[in-house]
C-alpha positions in Angstrom: 2.1 -19.4 -0.6 2.8 -20.2 -4.2 5.8 -17.8 -4.6 8.8 -16.8 -2.6 9.3 -13.1 -2.5 12.8 -11.7 -3.1 14.5 -9.9 -0.2 13.4 -6.3 0.2 15.9 -3.5 0.5 14.6 -0.6 2.6 14.6 2.8 0.8 14.0 6.2 2.4 12.5 9.0 0.3 12.6 12.6 1.5 9.8 14.9 0.4 8.5 18.4 1.1 6.9 18.9 4.5 3.1 18.2 4.6 0.8 21.2 4.8 -0.1 22.1 8.3 -3.2 20.2 9.6 -3.0 17.5 6.9 -4.9 14.4 8.0 -4.4 10.9 6.6 -6.3 7.7 6.5 -4.5 4.4 6.2 -5.2 1.0 4.7 -3.3 -2.3 5.1 -3.4 -5.0 2.4 -1.7 -8.4 2.3 -0.6 -10.0 -1.0 0.3 -13.7 -1.6 1.8 -13.5 -5.1 3.8 -11.0 -7.2 1.0 -10.8 -9.8 -1.6 -10.1 -7.0 0.7 -7.3 -5.6 1.0 -5.7 -9.0 -2.8 -5.7 -9.6 -3.4 -4.4 -6.1 -0.8 -1.6 -6.3 -2.3 -0.4 -9.7 -5.8 -0.5 -8.4 -5.1 1.4 -5.2 -2.9 3.9 -7.0 -5.8 4.7 -9.4 -8.0 5.2 -6.3 -5.5 7.8 -4.9 -3.8 5.6 -2.3 0.0 6.0 -1.9 2.2 3.1 -0.8 4.2 4.0 2.3 5.5 0.6 3.5 6.0 -3.0 2.3 7.0 -5.9 4.6 7.5 -9.6 4.0 5.6 -11.6 6.7 5.5 -15.4 6.6 5.2 -15.9 2.9 3.1 -12.8 2.2 3.7 -9.1 1.7 2.0 -6.6 3.9 1.5 -3.2 2.3 0.5 0.0 4.0 -1.1 2.9 2.0 -2.1 6.4 3.0 -4.5 8.9 1.4 -5.6 12.4 2.4 -8.7 12.2 4.7 -11.9 13.2 2.9 -11.0 11.9 -0.5 -13.8 9.8 -1.9 -12.8 6.2 -3.0 -14.5 2.9 -3.7 -13.9 1.5 -0.3 -15.4 -1.9 -1.1 -13.0 -2.8 -3.9 -9.7 -2.6 -2.0 -10.2 -4.5 1.2 -7.4 -6.7 2.5 -6.9 -10.1 0.9 
């Protein structure tokens, strides 16, 4: 990859409990550069995806997103890369 990613410090956020019966769909994306990560995060955020995890794996960053099931999105524009 063209860039080395800085070490990631795990952070835990506590939120209100989810409504009973809430169902989620998940998406995993990989990013090879910081600029690619920023564009991807902004794009998926605009589509209603919430980042829930980020891991460095062999020169890339793996990101996991969640979204309430049933929300309409442009599924073709945010496939892994």
